C-alpha positions, 0 to 999 in steps of 0.5 A: 841354741842357748843365749851367751850369759852376760858378765856381771861386773861390780865397781866400787865407788867412793863419792863423786869428784876427783879431789875427794871421791871417785872420778867422774870421768873414769866412771862414767866411761867404765860404766860406758865401756861395759855397757858397750860390751853387753856386760851388766854392771852394778855400783855399790860404794861405803855408806860412810862418810868421806874423809873430807869434802873438798871444793873443786873448783878451788882445792879449798876443804870444806867443814861439812860432811858427806856420804859416799853411798849419796855421793856415788848416786850422783854418778850411779843415777841413784843405782849405788849399793851398799858394799857391804853387799858385795859378794864376789860369788854374785860377779865375774870381775871387780873394778875400781875407778879412781880419784882422790878417794880413793886414796882417802876414803877406800884405803888411807894411803893420802896419809900414810904412804905405805903405811897405810890400811885398806878399809875392811870392807875392801879388803874383804872383797878384794880377798873373795875375788882373789880366792875365786881367782876373778878379774880385778880392774884398778884405774888411776890411783886405785891400783895402789889399793891393790899394792896394799893390799896384796902386799909382797905378792909381786903383782906388776902395776901401773900408776901412770908414768915413771915416778920415782917416789909412786915406783919406790912406794910400789917396790917397798910394798913388794911389787913391779912398776910399770909405766903405761900412757893413758891409753894403754893397760898394764896386766899382771903375768901371774894374776888376773888383774889389769891396770891403766892409768888414766889421770895418773898423767898430767891433762891427758886427753879424754879420748886417751883415757877412754882408750885406756878403760875401754882395753881395760874393760875388754882384758877383764871380760874376756879373761876366763 
C-alpha cells in the first residue's frame, strides 16, 4: 500500500513580537498544531526591515531597525526562507498568524485603514493560492490582509468579537464580518478560506487560542 503523502503548509511570519511582528503564541501554536496533524510546514518572511521596532514591555518605539526574516528566525529556529521563494505549486495550503506586524509589515492597514495596500509579494502569493483554489488560513488581524487584497469578493471573515469599526471596514471592503470566540473558526462558504480570532479578543485564555488555531489547521488540512 502506498504511504499517504504529508500535506505541506507555508507559514508567513513578519518578525517576532506581538507589537511589531508576528504574535509568538499564535505562530508556535500553528507550528505545533500542524506537526501534531502530521503536516510539514515551512516558514517564510520578507527579507526587509520591519515598519518599526516596539518595546513589548513599554510600548515605546525604538530608533533601531530590524529585518523581518532575521527576527522571524527566532520563532522558526533559523529555518525561515525568503518570501520571494514561496510558490503555491509547492504547497497544499497557506497560513498567516497575526500580531500587529501583520498590519504594519505585510500590509499597511495600521497606518492607512481601508486605503491600505498589501505588500506586493504577499499579494502575489495570495493570488497564486487563490487561482489554484488551495486553502488559505489567517489568524488574529491577518484576515484584514485577505479583506484588503480580495476587496469586493464577498468573503466571510472573522476579526474577533463584534467591533463596529472593524466590521464597518470589512463591509466597506465588500466582505461579511462574523464575530467568533477565541476557540472558534469562521469558514467562508464559497472559498477555501478559514479564519480564527485568537488575540483579537482581550486576554483570551491560551487554551482557547490553541483550540481555535488547532481547529483552523485541521480545516485547512481536510479541505479538498
